[in-house]
C-alpha positions as a Markdown table, in Angstrom:
| # | Residue | x | y | z |
|---|---|---|---|---|
| 1 | Met | 204.4 | 181.6 | 57.0 |
| 2 | Glu | 203.9 | 181.1 | 60.7 |
| 3 | Phe | 206.0 | 178.6 | 62.7 |
| 4 | Arg | 205.3 | 177.2 | 66.2 |
| 5 | Trp | 208.3 | 176.5 | 68.4 |
| 6 | Asn | 208.3 | 175.0 | 71.9 |
| 7 | Glu | 210.9 | 173.4 | 74.1 |
| 8 | Trp | 210.4 | 170.0 | 72.6 |
| 9 | Asn | 211.0 | 170.8 | 69.0 |
| 10 | Leu | 213.7 | 173.3 | 69.7 |
| 11 | Glu | 215.7 | 170.7 | 71.7 |
| 12 | Leu | 215.1 | 168.0 | 69.0 |
| 13 | Ile | 216.5 | 170.0 | 66.1 |
| 14 | Ala | 219.4 | 171.3 | 68.3 |
| 15 | Glu | 220.5 | 167.7 | 68.9 |
| 16 | His | 221.2 | 167.6 | 65.1 |
| 17 | Gly | 222.9 | 171.0 | 65.1 |
| 18 | Val | 220.0 | 172.8 | 63.4 |
| 19 | Arg | 218.9 | 176.3 | 64.3 |
| 20 | Pro | 215.2 | 177.3 | 64.1 |
| 21 | Glu | 216.0 | 180.0 | 61.5 |
| 22 | Glu | 217.7 | 177.3 | 59.3 |
| 23 | Ala | 214.7 | 175.0 | 59.4 |
| 24 | Glu | 212.3 | 177.9 | 58.7 |
| 25 | Arg | 214.4 | 178.9 | 55.7 |
| 26 | Val | 214.3 | 175.4 | 54.2 |
| 27 | Val | 210.5 | 175.2 | 54.5 |
| 28 | Glu | 209.9 | 178.7 | 53.3 |
| 29 | Asn | 212.1 | 178.3 | 50.2 |
| 30 | Ala | 210.9 | 174.8 | 49.2 |
| 31 | Thr | 210.8 | 174.2 | 45.5 |
| 32 | Arg | 209.4 | 171.3 | 43.5 |
| 33 | Pro | 209.3 | 168.4 | 44.2 |
| 34 | Phe | 209.1 | 169.6 | 47.8 |
| 35 | Pro | 207.3 | 169.5 | 50.1 |
| 36 | Met | 206.8 | 165.7 | 49.8 |
| 37 | Gln | 204.2 | 163.9 | 51.9 |
| 38 | Pro | 205.7 | 160.6 | 53.0 |
| 39 | Glu | 202.9 | 160.0 | 55.5 |
| 40 | Lys | 199.5 | 161.5 | 55.9 |
| 41 | Gly | 199.8 | 164.8 | 57.8 |
| 42 | Lys | 203.7 | 164.9 | 57.6 |
| 43 | Tyr | 205.6 | 167.0 | 55.1 |
| 44 | Leu | 209.3 | 166.5 | 54.1 |
| 45 | Val | 211.5 | 169.2 | 52.6 |
| 46 | Trp | 215.1 | 169.2 | 51.5 |
| 47 | Gly | 216.9 | 172.5 | 51.1 |
| 48 | Arg | 219.7 | 174.8 | 52.0 |
| 49 | Gly | 220.3 | 175.9 | 55.6 |
| 50 | Asp | 223.3 | 178.1 | 56.5 |
| 51 | Gly | 226.0 | 178.4 | 53.8 |
| 52 | Ser | 226.2 | 175.3 | 51.7 |
| 53 | Arg | 224.6 | 173.1 | 54.4 |
| 54 | Leu | 221.8 | 170.9 | 53.0 |
| 55 | Leu | 219.0 | 170.0 | 55.5 |
| 56 | Gln | 216.0 | 167.8 | 55.8 |
| 57 | Val | 213.0 | 169.2 | 57.6 |
| 58 | Val | 209.9 | 167.2 | 58.5 |
| 59 | His | 206.9 | 169.2 | 59.7 |
| 60 | Leu | 203.2 | 169.1 | 60.4 |
| 61 | Leu | 200.6 | 171.8 | 59.5 |
| 62 | Asp | 198.3 | 172.8 | 62.3 |
| 63 | Ala | 194.6 | 173.4 | 61.4 |
| 64 | Asp | 195.3 | 177.1 | 61.0 |
| 65 | Gly | 198.3 | 176.5 | 58.7 |
| 66 | Thr | 201.0 | 177.0 | 61.3 |
| 67 | Val | 204.1 | 175.0 | 60.6 |
| 68 | Tyr | 205.3 | 172.7 | 63.4 |
| 69 | Val | 208.7 | 171.2 | 62.8 |
| 70 | Ile | 209.1 | 167.7 | 64.2 |
| 71 | His | 212.5 | 166.8 | 62.8 |
| 72 | Ser | 215.5 | 168.4 | 61.1 |
| 73 | Arg | 219.0 | 167.1 | 60.3 |
| 74 | Glu | 221.8 | 167.5 | 57.7 |
| 75 | Leu | 221.4 | 165.4 | 54.5 |
| 76 | Thr | 223.5 | 162.3 | 54.2 |
| 77 | Glu | 226.1 | 162.2 | 51.4 |
| 78 | Arg | 223.8 | 159.9 | 49.4 |
| 79 | Glu | 220.8 | 162.3 | 49.9 |
| 80 | Lys | 223.0 | 165.3 | 48.9 |
| 81 | His | 223.9 | 163.5 | 45.6 |
| 82 | Arg | 220.2 | 162.7 | 45.0 |
| 83 | Tyr | 219.2 | 166.3 | 45.8 |
| 84 | Arg | 221.7 | 167.6 | 43.2 |
| 85 | Arg | 220.5 | 165.1 | 40.6 |
| 86 | Met | 217.0 | 166.6 | 41.1 |
| 87 | Gly | 218.5 | 169.8 | 39.7 |
| 88 | Gln | 218.6 | 171.6 | 43.0 |
| 89 | Arg | 221.6 | 173.7 | 43.9 |
């Protein structure tokens, strides 16, 4: 899986304390029901970043299938609870 990083998206995820490697791991290891498509062209994935950290990653797919991350942050407590209820660990 190929990812496209530039100054804009690197700075954006860094504001939320997320490293590119973490965001990539979440997307690469997505399991059902992820990725979800909340809007046309945007994909949302929840998953494990570093250690026990649970992250949300929103990304686009370029025409060639390259992943372009546009947002990433740690899940809220409510989202973590929901994620665990989905059977995710």
